[in-house]
PDB file of N, CA, C and O in Angstrom, chain B, residues numbered from 101:
ATOM      1  N   MET B 101      22.912-111.555 -12.500  1.00  0.00           N
ATOM      2  CA  MET B 101      22.627-110.724 -11.512  1.00  0.00           C
ATOM      3  C   MET B 101      21.329-109.960 -11.758  1.00  0.00           C
ATOM      4  O   MET B 101      20.897-109.913 -12.910  1.00  0.00           O
ATOM      5  N   ALA B 102      20.730-109.408 -10.848  1.00  0.00           N
ATOM      6  CA  ALA B 102      19.376-108.800 -11.084  1.00  0.00           C
ATOM      7  C   ALA B 102      19.607-107.415 -11.564  1.00  0.00           C
ATOM      8  O   ALA B 102      20.606-106.775 -11.236  1.00  0.00           O
ATOM      9  N   ARG B 103      18.655-106.947 -12.361  1.00  0.00           N
ATOM     10  CA  ARG B 103      18.633-105.570 -12.873  1.00  0.00           C
ATOM     11  C   ARG B 103      18.094-104.761 -11.785  1.00  0.00           C
ATOM     12  O   ARG B 103      17.244-105.168 -10.993  1.00  0.00           O
ATOM     13  N   PRO B 104      18.649-103.539 -11.776  1.00  0.00           N
ATOM     14  CA  PRO B 104      18.013-102.364 -10.711  1.00  0.00           C
ATOM     15  C   PRO B 104      16.444-102.238 -10.985  1.00  0.00           C
ATOM     16  O   PRO B 104      15.996-102.409 -12.119  1.00  0.00           O
ATOM     17  N   ILE B 105      15.746-101.973 -10.046  1.00  0.00           N
ATOM     18  CA  ILE B 105      14.311-101.471 -10.119  1.00  0.00           C
ATOM     19  C   ILE B 105      14.335-100.080 -10.549  1.00  0.00           C
ATOM     20  O   ILE B 105      15.155 -99.272 -10.113  1.00  0.00           O
ATOM     21  N   ARG B 106      13.397 -99.788 -11.442  1.00  0.00           N
ATOM     22  CA  ARG B 106      13.334 -98.284 -12.161  1.00  0.00           C
ATOM     23  C   ARG B 106      12.498 -97.577 -11.141  1.00  0.00           C
ATOM     24  O   ARG B 106      11.635 -98.175 -10.498  1.00  0.00           O
ATOM     25  N   GLU B 107      12.760 -96.281 -10.992  1.00  0.00           N
ATOM     26  CA  GLU B 107      11.778 -95.464 -10.174  1.00  0.00           C
ATOM     27  C   GLU B 107      10.382 -95.387 -10.549  1.00  0.00           C
ATOM     28  O   GLU B 107      10.029 -95.341 -11.728  1.00  0.00           O
ATOM     29  N   THR B 108       9.590 -95.372  -9.577  1.00  0.00           N
ATOM     30  CA  THR B 108       8.149 -95.373  -9.877  1.00  0.00           C
ATOM     31  C   THR B 108       7.736 -94.021 -10.419  1.00  0.00           C
ATOM     32  O   THR B 108       7.983 -93.028  -9.733  1.00  0.00           O
ATOM     33  N   PRO B 109       7.194 -93.906 -11.462  1.00  0.00           N
ATOM     34  CA  PRO B 109       6.694 -92.506 -12.076  1.00  0.00           C
ATOM     35  C   PRO B 109       5.745 -91.912 -11.152  1.00  0.00           C
ATOM     36  O   PRO B 109       4.971 -92.550 -10.438  1.00  0.00           O
ATOM     37  N   ILE B 110       5.863 -90.575 -11.215  1.00  0.00           N
ATOM     38  CA  ILE B 110       4.948 -89.615 -10.262  1.00  0.00           C
ATOM     39  C   ILE B 110       3.971 -89.122 -11.262  1.00  0.00           C
ATOM     40  O   ILE B 110       4.380 -88.783 -12.373  1.00  0.00           O
ATOM     41  N   LEU B 111       2.490 -89.042 -10.906  1.00  0.00           N
ATOM     42  CA  LEU B 111       1.640 -88.642 -11.982  1.00  0.00           C
ATOM     43  C   LEU B 111       1.269 -87.211 -11.461  1.00  0.00           C
ATOM     44  O   LEU B 111       1.121 -86.897 -10.280  1.00  0.00           O
ATOM     45  N   PHE B 112       1.152 -86.445 -12.497  1.00  0.00           N
ATOM     46  CA  PHE B 112       0.658 -84.952 -12.247  1.00  0.00           C
ATOM     47  C   PHE B 112      -0.568 -84.616 -13.165  1.00  0.00           C
ATOM     48  O   PHE B 112      -0.872 -85.250 -14.175  1.00  0.00           O
ATOM     49  N   GLY B 113      -1.188 -83.586 -12.691  1.00  0.00           N
ATOM     50  CA  GLY B 113      -2.284 -83.042 -13.540  1.00  0.00           C
ATOM     51  C   GLY B 113      -3.501 -84.075 -13.681  1.00  0.00           C
ATOM     52  O   GLY B 113      -3.994 -84.767 -12.790  1.00  0.00           O
ATOM     53  N   GLU B 114      -3.837 -84.004 -14.953  1.00  0.00           N
ATOM     54  CA  GLU B 114      -5.117 -84.861 -15.267  1.00  0.00           C
ATOM     55  C   GLU B 114      -4.928 -86.167 -15.010  1.00  0.00           C
ATOM     56  O   GLU B 114      -5.847 -86.795 -14.484  1.00  0.00           O
ATOM     57  N   ASP B 115      -3.691 -86.815 -15.340  1.00  0.00           N
ATOM     58  CA  ASP B 115      -3.607 -88.135 -15.108  1.00  0.00           C
ATOM     59  C   ASP B 115      -3.609 -88.524 -13.644  1.00  0.00           C
ATOM     60  O   ASP B 115      -4.118 -89.607 -13.355  1.00  0.00           O
ATOM     61  N   ALA B 116      -3.119 -87.795 -12.724  1.00  0.00           N
ATOM     62  CA  ALA B 116      -3.123 -87.813 -11.238  1.00  0.00           C
ATOM     63  C   ALA B 116      -4.628 -87.857 -10.824  1.00  0.00           C
ATOM     64  O   ALA B 116      -4.998 -88.751 -10.062  1.00  0.00           O
ATOM     65  N   ARG B 117      -5.544 -86.892 -11.312  1.00  0.00           N
ATOM     66  CA  ARG B 117      -6.803 -86.762 -11.111  1.00  0.00           C
ATOM     67  C   ARG B 117      -7.566 -88.004 -11.528  1.00  0.00           C
ATOM     68  O   ARG B 117      -8.380 -88.472 -10.732  1.00  0.00           O
ATOM     69  N   ARG B 118      -7.396 -88.508 -12.562  1.00  0.00           N
ATOM     70  CA  ARG B 118      -7.942 -89.889 -13.163  1.00  0.00           C
ATOM     71  C   ARG B 118      -7.578 -90.979 -12.219  1.00  0.00           C
ATOM     72  O   ARG B 118      -8.447 -91.750 -11.811  1.00  0.00           O
ATOM     73  N   PHE B 119      -6.300 -91.084 -11.843  1.00  0.00           N
ATOM     74  CA  PHE B 119      -5.878 -92.124 -11.101  1.00  0.00           C
ATOM     75  C   PHE B 119      -6.582 -92.202  -9.733  1.00  0.00           C
ATOM     76  O   PHE B 119      -7.016 -93.256  -9.268  1.00  0.00           O
ATOM     77  N   GLU B 120      -6.657 -91.079  -9.164  1.00  0.00           N
ATOM     78  CA  GLU B 120      -7.371 -90.933  -7.790  1.00  0.00           C
ATOM     79  C   GLU B 120      -8.886 -91.262  -7.974  1.00  0.00           C
ATOM     80  O   GLU B 120      -9.472 -91.875  -7.082  1.00  0.00           O
ATOM     81  N   GLU B 121      -9.483 -90.899  -9.020  1.00  0.00           N
ATOM     82  CA  GLU B 121     -10.885 -91.113  -8.891  1.00  0.00           C
ATOM     83  C   GLU B 121     -11.059 -92.680  -9.311  1.00  0.00           C
ATOM     84  O   GLU B 121     -12.045 -93.283  -8.888  1.00  0.00           O
ATOM     85  N   ARG B 122     -10.206 -93.272 -10.053  1.00  0.00           N
ATOM     86  CA  ARG B 122     -10.257 -94.622 -10.271  1.00  0.00           C
ATOM     87  C   ARG B 122     -10.091 -95.545  -9.064  1.00  0.00           C
ATOM     88  O   ARG B 122     -10.768 -96.559  -8.890  1.00  0.00           O
ATOM     89  N   MET B 123      -9.073 -95.079  -8.197  1.00  0.00           N
ATOM     90  CA  MET B 123      -8.893 -95.741  -6.945  1.00  0.00           C
ATOM     91  C   MET B 123     -10.111 -95.646  -5.798  1.00  0.00           C
ATOM     92  O   MET B 123     -10.288 -96.466  -4.898  1.00  0.00           O
ATOM     93  N   LYS B 124     -10.813 -94.583  -6.022  1.00  0.00           N
ATOM     94  CA  LYS B 124     -11.916 -94.396  -5.052  1.00  0.00           C
ATOM     95  C   LYS B 124     -13.141 -95.313  -5.361  1.00  0.00           C
ATOM     96  O   LYS B 124     -13.975 -95.600  -4.502  1.00  0.00           O
ATOM     97  N   GLN B 125     -13.189 -95.754  -6.663  1.00  0.00           N
ATOM     98  CA  GLN B 125     -14.312 -96.667  -7.052  1.00  0.00           C
ATOM     99  C   GLN B 125     -13.988 -98.033  -6.597  1.00  0.00           C
ATOM    100  O   GLN B 125     -12.903 -98.577  -6.801  1.00  0.00           O
ATOM    101  N   VAL B 126     -15.015 -98.574  -5.951  1.00  0.00           N
ATOM    102  CA  VAL B 126     -15.072 -99.807  -5.210  1.00  0.00           C
ATOM    103  C   VAL B 126     -15.513-100.835  -6.382  1.00  0.00           C
ATOM    104  O   VAL B 126     -16.538-100.699  -7.050  1.00  0.00           O
ATOM    105  N   ARG B 127     -14.618-101.838  -6.517  1.00  0.00           N
ATOM    106  CA  ARG B 127     -15.060-103.040  -7.492  1.00  0.00           C
ATOM    107  C   ARG B 127     -15.928-103.972  -6.819  1.00  0.00           C
ATOM    108  O   ARG B 127     -15.764-104.386  -5.671  1.00  0.00           O
ATOM    109  N   ARG B 128     -16.875-104.278  -7.620  1.00  0.00           N
ATOM    110  CA  ARG B 128     -17.908-105.301  -7.054  1.00  0.00           C
ATOM    111  C   ARG B 128     -17.577-106.739  -7.747  1.00  0.00           C
ATOM    112  O   ARG B 128     -17.210-106.834  -8.918  1.00  0.00           O
ATOM    113  N   GLU B 129     -17.725-107.649  -7.025  1.00  0.00           N
ATOM    114  CA  GLU B 129     -17.425-109.180  -7.642  1.00  0.00           C
ATOM    115  C   GLU B 129     -18.686-109.908  -7.213  1.00  0.00           C
ATOM    116  O   GLU B 129     -19.164-109.754  -6.089  1.00  0.00           O
ATOM    117  N   THR B 130     -19.216-110.709  -8.140  1.00  0.00           N
ATOM    118  CA  THR B 130     -20.213-111.527  -7.957  1.00  0.00           C
ATOM    119  C   THR B 130     -19.754-112.817  -6.968  1.00  0.00           C
ATOM    120  O   THR B 130     -18.577-113.027  -6.673  1.00  0.00           O
ATOM    121  N   PRO B 131     -20.698-113.507  -6.584  1.00  0.00           N
ATOM    122  CA  PRO B 131     -20.310-114.541  -5.614  1.00  0.00           C
ATOM    123  C   PRO B 131     -19.549-115.674  -6.495  1.00  0.00           C
ATOM    124  O   PRO B 131     -18.732-116.404  -5.933  1.00  0.00           O
ATOM    125  N   GLU B 132     -19.810-115.808  -7.817  1.00  0.00           N
ATOM    126  CA  GLU B 132     -19.132-116.721  -8.591  1.00  0.00           C
ATOM    127  C   GLU B 132     -17.814-116.320  -8.854  1.00  0.00           C
ATOM    128  O   GLU B 132     -16.909-117.146  -8.737  1.00  0.00           O
ATOM    129  N   GLU B 133     -17.551-115.015  -9.237  1.00  0.00           N
ATOM    130  CA  GLU B 133     -16.178-114.548  -9.291  1.00  0.00           C
ATOM    131  C   GLU B 133     -15.350-114.797  -8.028  1.00  0.00           C
ATOM    132  O   GLU B 133     -14.206-115.249  -8.063  1.00  0.00           O
ATOM    133  N   ARG B 134     -15.949-114.501  -7.012  1.00  0.00           N
ATOM    134  CA  ARG B 134     -15.259-114.399  -5.670  1.00  0.00           C
ATOM    135  C   ARG B 134     -14.894-116.036  -5.396  1.00  0.00           C
ATOM    136  O   ARG B 134     -13.778-116.310  -4.955  1.00  0.00           O
ATOM    137  N   GLU B 135     -15.682-116.896  -5.618  1.00  0.00           N
ATOM    138  CA  GLU B 135     -15.333-118.501  -5.403  1.00  0.00           C
ATOM    139  C   GLU B 135     -14.194-118.859  -6.448  1.00  0.00           C
ATOM    140  O   GLU B 135     -13.231-119.546  -6.107  1.00  0.00           O
ATOM    141  N   ARG B 136     -14.330-118.413  -7.610  1.00  0.00           N
ATOM    142  CA  ARG B 136     -13.308-118.689  -8.609  1.00  0.00           C
ATOM    143  C   ARG B 136     -11.999-118.078  -8.273  1.00  0.00           C
ATOM    144  O   ARG B 136     -10.977-118.735  -8.471  1.00  0.00           O
ATOM    145  N   ARG B 137     -11.933-116.757  -7.731  1.00  0.00           N
ATOM    146  CA  ARG B 137     -10.771-116.221  -7.291  1.00  0.00           C
ATOM    147  C   ARG B 137     -10.104-116.954  -6.160  1.00  0.00           C
ATOM    148  O   ARG B 137      -8.919-117.287  -6.168  1.00  0.00           O
ATOM    149  N   LEU B 138     -11.057-117.206  -5.075  1.00  0.00           N
ATOM    150  CA  LEU B 138     -10.505-118.079  -3.905  1.00  0.00           C
ATOM    151  C   LEU B 138     -10.064-119.406  -4.238  1.00  0.00           C
ATOM    152  O   LEU B 138      -9.071-119.866  -3.673  1.00  0.00           O
ATOM    153  N   ALA B 139     -10.782-120.157  -5.210  1.00  0.00           N
ATOM    154  CA  ALA B 139     -10.152-121.495  -5.746  1.00  0.00           C
ATOM    155  C   ALA B 139      -8.872-121.334  -6.373  1.00  0.00           C
ATOM    156  O   ALA B 139      -8.015-122.176  -6.106  1.00  0.00           O
ATOM    157  N   ASN B 140      -8.592-120.391  -7.168  1.00  0.00           N
ATOM    158  CA  ASN B 140      -7.292-120.057  -7.796  1.00  0.00           C
ATOM    159  C   ASN B 140      -6.185-119.717  -6.694  1.00  0.00           C
ATOM    160  O   ASN B 140      -5.005-119.992  -6.914  1.00  0.00           O
ATOM    161  N   TYR B 141      -6.562-119.159  -5.599  1.00  0.00           N
ATOM    162  CA  TYR B 141      -5.668-118.879  -4.553  1.00  0.00           C
ATOM    163  C   TYR B 141      -5.380-120.189  -3.774  1.00  0.00           C
ATOM    164  O   TYR B 141      -4.211-120.480  -3.520  1.00  0.00           O
ATOM    165  N   ARG B 142      -6.253-120.872  -3.441  1.00  0.00           N
ATOM    166  CA  ARG B 142      -6.101-122.117  -2.801  1.00  0.00           C
ATOM    167  C   ARG B 142      -5.143-123.086  -3.555  1.00  0.00           C
ATOM    168  O   ARG B 142      -4.288-123.768  -2.990  1.00  0.00           O
ATOM    169  N   LEU B 143      -5.413-123.069  -5.064  1.00  0.00           N
ATOM    170  CA  LEU B 143      -4.497-123.829  -5.844  1.00  0.00           C
ATOM    171  C   LEU B 143      -3.179-123.395  -5.867  1.00  0.00           C
ATOM    172  O   LEU B 143      -2.245-124.196  -5.883  1.00  0.00           O
ATOM    173  N   ALA B 144      -3.016-122.090  -5.872  1.00  0.00           N
ATOM    174  CA  ALA B 144      -1.651-121.568  -5.841  1.00  0.00           C
ATOM    175  C   ALA B 144      -0.880-121.927  -4.712  1.00  0.00           C
ATOM    176  O   ALA B 144       0.284-122.310  -4.824  1.00  0.00           O
ATOM    177  N   ILE B 145      -1.551-121.809  -3.471  1.00  0.00           N
ATOM    178  CA  ILE B 145      -1.084-122.161  -2.163  1.00  0.00           C
ATOM    179  C   ILE B 145      -0.647-123.600  -2.207  1.00  0.00           C
ATOM    180  O   ILE B 145       0.483-123.889  -1.813  1.00  0.00           O
ATOM    181  N   LYS B 146      -1.426-124.474  -2.636  1.00  0.00           N
ATOM    182  CA  LYS B 146      -1.107-125.954  -2.660  1.00  0.00           C
ATOM    183  C   LYS B 146       0.110-126.360  -3.489  1.00  0.00           C
ATOM    184  O   LYS B 146       0.898-127.251  -3.172  1.00  0.00           O
ATOM    185  N   MET B 147       0.181-125.523  -4.706  1.00  0.00           N
ATOM    186  CA  MET B 147       1.339-125.860  -5.563  1.00  0.00           C
ATOM    187  C   MET B 147       2.679-125.312  -4.904  1.00  0.00           C
ATOM    188  O   MET B 147       3.755-125.861  -5.136  1.00  0.00           O
ATOM    189  N   LEU B 148       2.565-124.197  -4.066  1.00  0.00           N
ATOM    190  CA  LEU B 148       3.772-123.747  -3.265  1.00  0.00           C
ATOM    191  C   LEU B 148       4.198-124.722  -2.167  1.00  0.00           C
ATOM    192  O   LEU B 148       5.379-124.994  -1.952  1.00  0.00           O
ATOM    193  N   GLU B 149       3.244-125.193  -1.536  1.00  0.00           N
ATOM    194  CA  GLU B 149       3.387-126.156  -0.618  1.00  0.00           C
ATOM    195  C   GLU B 149       4.177-127.523  -1.064  1.00  0.00           C
ATOM    196  O   GLU B 149       5.100-128.057  -0.448  1.00  0.00           O
ATOM    197  N   LYS B 150       3.581-127.945  -2.281  1.00  0.00           N
ATOM    198  CA  LYS B 150       4.095-129.139  -2.884  1.00  0.00           C
ATOM    199  C   LYS B 150       5.659-128.895  -3.284  1.00  0.00           C
ATOM    200  O   LYS B 150       6.559-129.715  -3.103  1.00  0.00           O
ATOM    201  N   GLY B 151       5.785-127.709  -3.816  1.00  0.00           N
ATOM    202  CA  GLY B 151       7.143-127.418  -4.410  1.00  0.00           C
ATOM    203  C   GLY B 151       8.117-127.358  -3.210  1.00  0.00           C
ATOM    204  O   GLY B 151       9.277-127.759  -3.302  1.00  0.00           O
ATOM    205  N   LYS B 152       7.610-126.860  -2.124  1.00  0.00           N
ATOM    206  CA  LYS B 152       8.632-126.711  -0.826  1.00  0.00           C
ATOM    207  C   LYS B 152       8.832-128.184  -0.359  1.00  0.00           C
ATOM    208  O   LYS B 152       9.933-128.487   0.101  1.00  0.00           O
ATOM    209  N   GLN B 153       7.903-129.067  -0.438  1.00  0.00           N
ATOM    210  CA  GLN B 153       8.041-130.486   0.004  1.00  0.00           C
ATOM    211  C   GLN B 153       9.123-131.214  -0.799  1.00  0.00           C
ATOM    212  O   GLN B 153       9.878-132.014  -0.247  1.00  0.00           O
ATOM    213  N   LYS B 154       9.193-130.937  -2.093  1.00  0.00           N
ATOM    214  CA  LYS B 154      10.074-131.536  -2.927  1.00  0.00           C
ATOM    215  C   LYS B 154      11.611-131.343  -2.663  1.00  0.00           C
ATOM    216  O   LYS B 154      12.493-132.152  -2.950  1.00  0.00           O
ATOM    217  N   GLN B 155      11.754-130.192  -2.096  1.00  0.00           N
ATOM    218  CA  GLN B 155      13.065-129.532  -1.955  1.00  0.00           C
ATOM    219  C   GLN B 155      13.826-130.415  -0.911  1.00  0.00           C
ATOM    220  O   GLN B 155      14.973-130.121  -0.573  1.00  0.00           O
TER     221      GLN B 155
END
C-alpha cells in the first residue's frame, strides 16, 4: 500500500523571501542545452510508447 503524502512545508521570513527572488530569475539555456533536453524528452516518450506496445 502507498504511504501518505506529507504536507508541503510553508516558508516564512528570510527563506520565503529568498525563494521568491529565486523564482523570479529566468533561467537561460544555450541552444545546445535546449537540443539535449528535447532529445532526452523525445527518447523518454519513445520508451513509454514502446512499453505500452508490449503490454
